[in-house]
C-alpha positions as CSV (number, residue, x, y, z in Angstrom):
1,M,-10.9,27.3,3.4
2,S,-8.6,27.9,0.4
3,K,-7.3,31.4,-0.3
4,K,-9.0,31.5,-3.7
5,K,-12.3,30.5,-2.2
6,V,-12.0,33.2,0.4
7,T,-11.1,35.8,-2.2
8,D,-14.0,34.8,-4.4
9,E,-16.4,34.9,-1.4
10,L,-15.3,38.3,-0.4
11,R,-15.5,39.7,-3.9
12,A,-19.0,38.3,-4.4
13,R,-20.2,40.4,-1.5
14,M,-18.6,43.7,-2.6
15,S,-19.6,46.5,-4.9
16,A,-17.3,47.5,-7.8
17,M,-15.8,50.4,-5.8
18,A,-15.1,48.1,-2.8
19,K,-13.5,45.5,-5.2
20,R,-11.2,48.2,-6.6
21,R,-10.2,49.2,-3.0
22,L,-9.4,45.5,-2.2
23,V,-7.0,45.3,-5.2
24,T,-5.1,48.4,-4.1
25,M,-4.9,47.8,-0.4
26,S,-2.0,46.0,1.3
27,K,-2.0,42.2,2.0
28,A,-2.0,42.8,5.8
29,K,-5.0,45.0,5.5
30,R,-6.9,42.4,3.4
31,Y,-6.0,39.7,5.9
32,H,-7.3,41.9,8.7
33,I,-10.6,42.5,6.9
34,A,-11.0,38.8,6.2
35,Y,-10.3,38.0,9.8
36,M,-12.8,40.5,11.0
37,A,-15.4,38.9,8.7
38,G,-14.7,35.6,10.4
39,V,-12.7,34.0,7.6
40,Q,-9.4,32.5,8.8
41,G,-6.8,30.7,6.7
42,G,-4.3,28.1,7.5
43,R,-4.3,24.4,7.7
44,P,-6.4,22.9,10.5
45,I,-4.6,20.9,13.2
46,V,-5.3,17.2,12.7
47,I,-2.7,15.7,15.1
48,D,-3.7,15.3,18.7
49,H,-0.8,16.9,20.5
50,A,-2.0,15.7,23.9
51,K,-2.0,12.1,22.7
52,V,1.6,12.4,21.4
53,Q,2.7,13.7,24.7
54,A,0.7,11.0,26.6
55,L,2.3,8.2,24.6
56,R,5.8,9.7,25.2
57,A,5.0,9.8,28.9
58,E,4.1,6.1,28.8
59,G,7.6,5.5,27.6
60,L,7.0,4.8,23.9
61,K,9.9,5.7,21.5
62,H,9.5,8.4,18.9
63,R,9.2,5.9,16.1
64,E,6.6,3.9,17.9
65,I,4.5,7.0,18.5
66,A,4.8,8.0,14.8
67,A,3.8,4.5,13.7
68,E,0.8,4.3,16.1
69,L,-0.7,7.6,15.1
70,G,0.2,7.5,11.5
71,I,2.2,10.7,11.5
72,S,5.8,11.5,10.4
73,L,8.7,11.3,12.8
74,P,9.6,15.0,12.4
75,S,6.0,15.8,13.5
76,V,6.5,13.8,16.7
77,Y,9.8,15.6,17.4
78,R,8.3,19.0,16.7
79,I,5.2,18.4,19.0
80,L,7.4,17.1,21.8
81,A,9.8,20.1,21.5
82,K,7.0,22.6,21.7
83,G,5.6,20.8,24.8
84,K,8.9,21.3,26.6
85,K,9.0,25.0,25.9
86,R,5.6,25.7,27.4
């Protein structure tokens, strides 16, 4: 959900006094209120990390994994680097 859409949705539910409080409160506080309301931002994960790691375990090269899954080479490197740290 986009940030503008979230803001519009929250403002539609509020009274004028609550809207004024929203404008004056900190960004962290607004994020916390949105989180408690069940609204979360961020881009959803669309790459299957397990599949990337499984293909690497099969012995495929990084470029082959990227081509097969239709993702960028840096994404493959990033996913595999995170897998090693865990």
